[in-house]
C-alpha positions in Angstrom: -6.3 1.3 22.8 -4.4 3.1 20.1 -6.4 4.4 17.5 -5.3 4.0 13.8 -5.2 7.0 11.5 -5.1 5.6 8.0 -2.9 7.8 5.5 -4.5 9.5 2.6 -3.4 7.1 0.1 -2.8 7.8 -3.5 -4.0 5.0 -5.7 -0.6 4.6 -7.4 1.0 4.2 -4.1 -1.5 1.8 -2.9 -0.8 -0.6 -5.7 2.8 0.0 -6.0 5.5 -1.3 -4.0 7.5 2.3 -2.8 6.3 3.8 0.2 7.1 7.3 -0.9 6.6 9.4 -3.7 8.7 12.8 -4.4 6.5 15.8 -4.8 6.2 16.3 -8.4 7.6 19.5 -10.0 5.2 21.8 -11.8 5.8 24.5 -14.0 4.0 28.2 -13.8 1.4 28.4 -16.2 1.9 31.1 -18.8 -0.8 32.5 -20.8 -1.1 35.3 -23.4 -4.3 37.2 -23.3 -5.6 39.2 -26.4 -5.0 42.9 -25.9 -8.1 44.6 -24.8 -10.0 41.4 -24.0 -8.8 41.0 -20.5 -8.2 43.6 -17.9 -4.7 43.5 -15.9 -6.5 42.9 -12.5 -8.2 39.9 -14.1 -4.8 38.5 -15.3 -3.2 39.0 -11.9 -6.2 37.2 -10.0 -5.9 34.7 -12.5 -1.9 34.0 -11.9 -2.7 34.3 -8.2 -5.2 31.5 -8.3 -2.9 29.4 -10.2 -0.2 29.7 -7.9 -2.5 29.1 -5.2 -3.7 25.7 -6.7 0.2 24.9 -7.2 0.5 25.4 -3.7 -2.2 23.4 -2.5 -1.3 20.5 -4.8 2.3 20.6 -3.3 0.8 20.5 0.2 -1.2 17.5 -0.6 2.1 15.7 -2.0 4.0 16.7 1.0 1.2 15.3 3.4 0.9 12.1 1.6 4.6 11.7 2.1 4.6 12.5 5.7 1.4 10.0 6.4 3.3 7.2 4.4 6.4 7.9 6.2 4.5 7.8 9.6 2.6 4.7 8.6 5.8 2.9 7.7 7.2 3.7 11.0 4.1 2.2 12.9 4.3 -0.7 10.7 8.0 -1.6 11.2 7.4 -1.3 15.0 4.8 -3.7 14.9 7.0 -6.3 13.3 10.1 -5.2 15.3 8.1 -5.8 18.6 6.6 -9.1 17.4 3.0 -7.7 17.7 2.5 -9.0 14.2 4.4 -12.1 13.1 5.9 -12.1 9.7 5.7 -15.2 7.4 6.9 -15.8 3.9 4.7 -17.1 1.3 6.2 -20.6 1.8 5.6 -20.5 5.4 2.1 -19.1 4.9 1.4 -22.2 2.7 2.4 -24.4 5.3 0.5 -23.0 7.9 -2.7 -23.0 5.8 -2.2 -26.8 4.7 -0.9 -28.1 7.9 -2.2 -25.9 10.6 -5.5 -25.1 8.7 -4.9 -21.3 9.6 -7.2 -19.0 7.8 -6.1 -16.7 5.2 -7.6 -13.1 5.1 -7.2 -11.6 1.6 -7.7 -7.9 1.7 -7.0 -6.9 -2.1 -9.6 -5.1 -3.9 -11.9 -7.0 -6.2 -9.8 -5.9 -9.6 -7.1 -8.3 -8.1 -9.2 -10.9 -6.1 -11.4 -11.8 -9.2 -8.1 -13.0 -11.2 -6.7 -15.4 -8.9 -6.8 -16.3 -5.1 -5.6 -18.5 -2.6 -7.9 -21.6 -2.2 -10.3 -21.6 0.6 -9.0 -18.1 1.6 -11.6 -15.4 2.7 -11.8 -12.4 1.2 -12.4 -8.8 2.9 -10.8 -5.9 1.1 -9.4 -3.2 2.8 -9.4 -0.9 0.1 -12.1 -1.3 -2.9 -12.5 0.1 -6.2 -13.9 3.3 -6.0 -17.3 3.3 -8.3 -18.7 6.7 -7.1 -19.5 8.9 -10.0 -19.6 12.2 -8.1 -17.6 15.2 -9.1 -14.8 14.3 -6.3 -14.7 10.7 -7.3 -14.5 11.5 -11.1 -11.5 14.1 -10.4 -9.7 11.5 -8.7 -10.4 8.9 -11.7 -9.0 11.5 -14.2 -6.0 12.4 -12.2 -5.2 8.9 -11.4 -5.4 7.9 -15.1 -3.5 10.8 -16.5 -0.6 10.3 -13.7 0.0 6.7 -14.9 -3.2 4.9 -14.5 -3.7 4.2 -18.5 -0.2 2.5 -18.4 -0.1 0.5 -15.0 -4.2 0.1 -14.8 -4.1 1.1 -11.2 -7.8 1.7 -10.0 -8.9 4.3 -8.0 -9.3 2.8 -4.3 -11.2 4.0 -1.4 -11.3 2.7 2.1 -13.8 0.0 3.1 -15.4 1.2 6.2 -17.2 -1.9 6.9 -13.5 -4.0 7.0 -13.4 -4.3 10.6 -17.1 -5.2 11.2 -16.9 -7.8 8.5 -13.7 -9.5 9.8 -15.2 -9.5 13.2 -18.4 -11.1 11.9 -16.0 -13.9 10.4 -13.2 -14.4 13.3 -13.3 -14.3 17.0 -10.4 -11.8 18.4 -8.4 -15.0 19.4 -8.0 -16.2 16.0 -4.8 -16.9 14.3 -5.2 -14.9 11.0 -2.8 -14.9 8.2 -3.1 -11.5 6.4 -2.2 -10.9 2.8 -2.4 -8.8 -0.3 -0.9 -8.4 -3.6 2.4 -6.6 -2.6 2.4 -6.4 1.2 1.7 -2.8 1.7 -2.1 -2.9 2.1 -2.2 -5.9 4.2 0.3 -4.1 6.7 -2.3 -1.6 7.0 -4.9 -4.2 7.5 -2.8 -5.8 10.3 -2.4 -2.5 12.0 -6.1 -2.0 12.1 -6.9 -5.6 13.3 -4.3 -5.3 16.0 -5.7 -2.2 17.4 -8.9 -3.9 17.2 -7.8 -6.4 19.8 -6.7 -9.2 17.3 -3.5 -10.6 19.1 -2.4 -13.5 16.9 -1.7 -11.9 13.3 0.6 -13.2 10.7 1.5 -11.1 8.0 2.7 -12.4 4.3 6.2 -10.7 3.7 6.1 -9.4 -0.2 2.5 -10.3 -0.5 1.1 -13.0 -2.7 3.1 -11.9 -5.7 6.0 -13.1 -4.4 4.7 -16.6 -3.8 6.2 -19.4 -6.1 3.8 -21.6 -7.8 4.2 -24.6 -5.1 3.9 -22.6 -2.1 0.0 -22.2 -2.2 -3.0 -23.8 -4.0 -4.1 -21.2 -6.4 -7.7 -20.9 -8.2 -8.5 -18.4 -10.7 -8.3 -17.7 -14.4 -4.6 -16.2 -14.2 -1.1 -16.7 -12.3 -1.2 -15.1 -8.9 1.8 -12.9 -9.8 -0.4 -11.5 -12.6 -3.2 -10.5 -10.7 -1.9 -7.1 -9.6 -1.0 -5.8 -13.1 -3.2 -4.1 -15.9 -3.6 -1.4 -18.1 -1.7 -0.7 -21.6 1.5 -2.3 -20.0 0.0 -5.5 -19.4 -1.9 -5.5 -22.9 1.8 -5.3 -24.4 3.4 -7.5 -22.1 5.8 -5.2 -20.7 5.5 -5.6 -17.1 8.2 -7.2 -14.9 5.9 -10.2 -13.9 4.9 -11.0 -17.6 8.8 -11.0 -18.4 9.2 -13.4 -15.6 6.2 -15.5 -16.7 7.6 -15.5 -20.4 11.0 -16.8 -19.6 9.0 -19.8 -18.1 6.6 -20.1 -21.2 9.0 -19.9 -23.9 8.4 -18.1 -27.6 4.6 -18.9 -27.8 3.9 -16.6 -24.7 6.2 -13.8 -26.3 4.6 -14.1 -29.7 1.5 -13.3 -28.2 2.6 -9.7 -26.9 4.6 -9.4 -30.1 1.8 -9.6 -32.4 0.1 -7.1 -29.9 2.6 -4.7 -30.1 2.8 -5.0 -34.0 -0.8 -4.4 -34.1 -0.6 -1.3 -31.9 2.2 0.2 -34.4 0.0 -0.7 -37.7 -2.8 1.0 -35.9 -0.9 4.2 -35.0 0.5 4.1 -38.4 -3.0 3.9 -40.1 -4.4 6.6 -37.9 -1.3 9.0 -38.8 -2.0 8.4 -42.5 -5.6 9.0 -42.0 -5.3 11.9 -40.3 -3.1 13.2 -43.2 -5.8 12.5 -45.7 -8.5 13.9 -43.8 -7.0 17.4 -43.8 -7.1 17.8 -47.7 -10.5 16.3 -47.8 -11.9 18.7 -45.3 -10.4 21.7 -47.3 -11.9 20.3 -50.3 -15.4 20.1 -48.8 -15.1 23.8 -47.6 -14.1 24.7 -50.8 -17.3 23.6 -52.3 
């Protein structure tokens, strides 16, 4: 049976809807060394090292893009050939309620804990990376700097126990509806399950985020559409999901986020004024 080679997924790619990311352009680092403090050979070695680091980063970007393109091609083949059946969220809701088909939720805990489909089974294919070793910390810092602070996208790692836990819960002939927040990670899960021998797999197109309120029976502290957002953009209410929610809720909902934005502006202004006052104060202390 065909073995699955999961792509090395950037955390921003995993949580987003785009399957490709254009390699980022990087400017050559230019440093000025004090004359006499550093030899010419040291400067040359440093510049060579910078060039090599840039080349490695660009190779990683290209590899990720190729891996995602290859994965998309495989997943399209699964759907086109009918090895994985496609369901809309509404059709999935009918199948759950009328045929009692199980729903396998493969989202990470950061999304699952906010909202979930009643009666669903939760086994994440990617989970939040809580390791604190040097490699994991480097990934967290990179993810945060590349937009994680704004989007709240966590650093994820592949759950090596995913297949074994599914096999503990469901036999190979079970009819499984597989879903995630946006539909990307659930496709990866469908491929894994198919290659492991599961033949009755249904994929929820667009993910749980695309479900209407009446499609599924939901539990949790937040609407299902808001389970995949986070970061500073969520705090300010500047996500597409929150704008759609605001259109339904009315002015009361919008006022909450308007007040938060005003608070951020006032806090930034206070910090700016404080920084201006701090400089002269420090100079006075030095003068004494």
